[in-house]
N, C-alpha and C positions, 0 to 999 in steps of 0.2 A: 928211398929213391935218391939217386945221385945226380948232380948237375955239374956242368963244366964251370970254368973259371968266370965266365960272364954271368952265370946264374940263369941264362935264358934258354938253355938246352939240357934235356935229360940225357945222361950218358949210360944209364942202366939202373939196376937195383942191387941192393945188398941184402942178403938173407942168411939165415942159419939152416944148415942141412940137418938130416936125421941124426948125425953124430955130434951136433952142436957146434960144428965148424962154421965160421963166417965165410961166406962166398959172395964174390962180386960177379954179377952177370951183366956184361956190357950189352948195350942195345942202342940202335939208331932210332928206334920208335918204341914207345912204351904205352901200353894200354892198361889202364887201371880199372878193374872190374871186380870188386871185392865185396859187394853188398854195400848199401849206403853208409852204414856206420864205419865200416872198414875203409871205404874210400876217403871219408872225411878224416879219420884218424891218420891214415897214411899221408895225406896232404899236410896235416898239421905237424906230424912228426918230421916230415921232410922240409918243413918251412916253405912250402909252395903256396903262394897266395896269402893275403893279409887275414889273420884270424878275425872273426866277427866279435865286436864289442857291443853287448846289448845296452850299455849305458849311453854310448854316443851314437849307436846305430850305424857305425862305420865298420868296414871290413867285410869280407865275403865268405871265408871258409867257416862253416858251421851255422850260417844264418838260414832262415826259412825252413827249419826242421818242422815236419808235419807228420801226423800219424793217421789214424782212421777212427771216426767217432761212431760207436756201435751200440746196439741193444738187442735183446731177445724178447720175443713175445710167445707165450705158450697158450694154446687152446686145449681145454680139458674136455674130453668126450665121454659119452656113455660107453659102457663096456662092450656093447655090440658093434662099436666102430673100431675097427682094427687098423692101426697105422703102419705096423711092421717096420719100425725104424731101422732094424738090422739090415734091411734090404736097400737102404738109402744110399745115394751118391750125390756129392755136392753139385755135380753137373746135371743132375736130373731133378728139376724143380720147376716152380712157377714163380715168375718175377713180374712185378709191376714197376713202372718207371714214372708214375704220375707225380711223385714227390721228389724227383731227382733234379738237380741243377735248376734250370730256369723253366721247368715244365709246369710250374704253377705260380700264381701271383704271390710274391713274398711281401707285398706292401703292408698288410696288417700285422705281420708277425715279428718284425724286428730282427731278422737274420738273413744272411745269404747262404747259398748252398742247399744241400738236401741229401736224400738217401734213396736207395732202392729198397724195396721190401720183397724178400725172397722166402717162399715156403719150400723148405728142403731139409733133408737129413743128410749127414755125411757119415753114415755107417752105424749109428746108434751105439757108439762106444760106451762100455759099461760104467765108466767113472765120469768122463767129461760130459756125456749126454744122457744124464739120468735125472731129468727135471722132476720135481715133486711139488705138489700144491703148496701155497703159502700156509704157514702154521705147522708144517711137518717138522718133527724133531730132526736135528742135524745129524744124529747118529742113533744106533741102537735098534731095538725091535720096531719102534714106531716108524723109523726111516725105512727099514727093510720092508715092512708091510706096505708102505706107500709106494715103494719102487715096484713091488710085485703087482700091486693093484693098477698102477697107472702107466707102466712102461710101454705097453702097446696101444695106449689110448690117449696119447697127447701129441698134438701137432705143433711144429715149431716154425716161427717166422724170424728171419735174420734181417736186421735193419743195419745196413752198412752205409755210413754217411761221410760227407766231406770233412776235411780237416784244414782249416784256414791258418796259414802261417801268421805269427805275431812276433812283435819285437822281442818279447820275453821268452820265446821258445827257441832253443838253440843247442848246438853241440860244441863242446870244447874239450881240451885235455884236462884230465882230472889232476888237481894239485897234490893229491895224497896217494891214490892207489896206482900201483904199477904192475906190469906183467912179469913173467919169469926172467926177462932180460933187462929189467929195470926201466922199461919205457912206460910213460904214463898211459893209463887206460883212457878210453873215451868217456866223457861225462855228458849225460843228457839232462837238460833242464827243460821241464815240460809240465804244463797243466792245460786242461781244456779251456779255451777262451769262452767268454760269455756267449758269443755268436754260436759256437758249436753246441753248447749246452742247450740253448733255445731250440736249435735245429733238431737235435736228437729227441728232445721232449715232444716237439710237435709231431715228428714222423712216427715216434713210438705210439702216440695217441691215435694216429691214423691206423696203425697196425692193430691196436687193441679194438678199434671199431670193426675192422675186418674180422678179427677173431670172434668177437661177440656175434657177428652175423652168420657164422658158419653153421650149416645144418648139423644138429647133434651136439653142438658145443654147449656145455653146461657151466662154463666159467673160463676166465682168462687171467693171466698174470704176466708180469714183465720184469725184466732186469735191465736197467740202463747202465752201461759201463762208462758212457761219456759224461760223467759227473765229477765234480771236484770233491776231494782231491784225487788226482790220477793214481790208480792203484796198479802197480806192475805185477802184483802177486796173482792176479786173475787174468788168464789168457783172454785176449780180445782180438788181436790181429798181429800179423807179422809184416804188415804193409807199411814200412817206414819210408819216408821220402825227404828230400831236401838235404841241405848242408853243403852241397857243391852245385848250386843251381846254374841252369843255363839262362842266358839273356843276351841283350844287345849292348850292355854297358859294363865294361870291366870293373867299374867301381861298385857295382851291385851284384855281380855274378862271377862265377868261377870259370865257366866254359861258354863257348859260343853255340850257335845252333847246330854245329856239327859235333858237339861234345868235345871240342878241342880246347885245351887250356889256354886262357888269355896270356898266362905267364910263360909257359913253355910250349912252343908250337909243335914239338914232337911228342907231346903227352896228350892222350885222349882219356877222358874220365867217363866211363859208361855206367848206366844204371839209373835207378830211381833217385839217386842223390842229386840228379840234375833237375828234378821236378820242383818248381817254385811253390806249388800247392799240392795237396793230395785230393784228387777228385773222388767222386762217389764210388767208381768202379775199381776193382782190382786191375792193375795196369800191365799185365804181362804182354798183351798184344801191342800196346803202345811202346813198351820197351823194345820189343822185337822189331817194330817198324823203325824206331830211332836208331837202333844198332845196325840194322841193314842199311839205313841211310848213311850212317857213319862209315861203315865198311866200304860202301860204294864210293864215297868221296875219297877215302884213303887210297883205294886202289886206282881210281881213274883221275884223281886230281893231285892229291898230296904227294904220292910217290913219284909223280912226274916232275913236280916242282915243290919240294919240301919248304914249308914256311906257313905263316898265318893264312888261313883260308878266308878270313873276312877282315 
């Protein structure tokens, strides 16, 4: 991203085309909307905003990275109970909100936040969604026999919980690894904070109680992903947030409530990179609402009088 001589206004972007040629695209208004990680990397590469320093707690770009804290619970049923997971859809399920946010008394438990508990299948995919009971061999005939026996007779509950930002979880430019153009890749420093570990254990236990109480259930098992150390090898969620958060103070945030950069008034940074924390729910609708709000403000206020909106 390019700036003028004052450093207070974006003048456009520089990119490489399909032939590898460097191209400058001038612009009077720049909207950065490239997924949270790419938003943060672009700001850091363009030297827009002060990079976050976890040692001092100062800086804004890269701070408040948050993820999503999850687990799975499975109920194993008798063979006359047919679940038909291949007919599942993520939007077709049953959810309870009793343990989400402030919907329950947190006092005795030592954590804030919570999770929803969702009973749903998302298509019964043959590799990713083939749970087998504890003690099953990891491969070979024993594993195959267990898959055949249990595939249609296991119910799944998804526990998707909050992720609280902490001082030590952040994004910055990697000092070693670079892309094909020699530019630093983005580095993520993250592990589940104790608060989130307590939360997901508590909510998983509630889901296990539900699973044990289901008619026909002959056993339950669980897998908690929100445990230390964080493991990127196992898919858990793609709901990443933070790194270029919104706020009311330029010393602690990258954008204002209109998703407008504090540093460059003609730059708007859209997406979940603006979220200071990651709430229980997937946030597509919230993002849509925020982006519609930003578009309305650009059209009806900013274009008539370009400059800081707050």
